[in-house]
N, C-alpha and C positions, 0 to 999 in steps of 0.2 A: 509547557514544561519541556525543557530539553532533556534528552536522554543522558544519563550518566554512564552509559555503557562506553567502553573503549571504541574508538573508530574501527571500522571493519575494512578488510580487504586491502592489504598493501599493494597487491598486484592489480593494476588498472584493468587488465583484460578480465580477471575474475570479477572485479567490481562491475564492469560493464555487463557481463553475462548475468550476474545475480540481479542487477537493477532491471534489466530487460525482462527477466523471468517474473520478478515480483510486480513490476508495473503491469505486465500482461495478466497476472493473477488478479490484481486489483481491478482491472477492466472487466474481467470475467465475473468477479463478485458483484461489481456494480450492475452489470447486465442481469445477473440473477435476481437482484432486488427488484428490478423493473418487471421481469418475467413473473416472479412469484406474486407480485401485487395483484395481478389480474386473475390469479388462480386460487387465492386463499381468502379466508375471512379477514376482516380488519384486525382482529386480535392476533391471528397467526402472522399476518404481514408485519404488524408492529414488533412482535417478538423476533421474527426472522431479521427484520431490518436492524433492530438493536444489536442482535448477535453478530451479524455480518459487519455492521458499522464498527463494533468493538474490534473485530479481527483486522479490519482495514486500518484502523487507527494504530493498532499495535505493530502491524507490518510497516507502516509509514514511520512510526516513532523509533522502532528498533532496528530496521533494516534499511529502508529507503533514505531517510534523512541522514543517518550517520554515513552512509556510503557517499551521498552527494556532498556532505561536508568535507570528506577526505578527498574526493575527486570532483571538484566543482565543474570541470569541463563535461562531466557526464550528466549534470542536472538538466532535465528536459526544460525547454523554454517555458512551458506552461507552469512550471514549478519555481520559476525565478521569483525572488522576493520582491 
């Protein structure tokens, strides 16, 4: 489902900064999932993984993807369609 939000960040430098920040946050959340898996019960891990996954999806859907749609040159190669 595509976001119905208006596109973000007319200024390409602002878009680049925000995209770098949120992609870094995404990597940190991904790393936290792996770290927590080894330190928690299966139930705790499942709940944490689901919550973090939800946040990651929302960040991608509401921030990252609209920014990349408006500024295609900023789309990381690993996110190319």
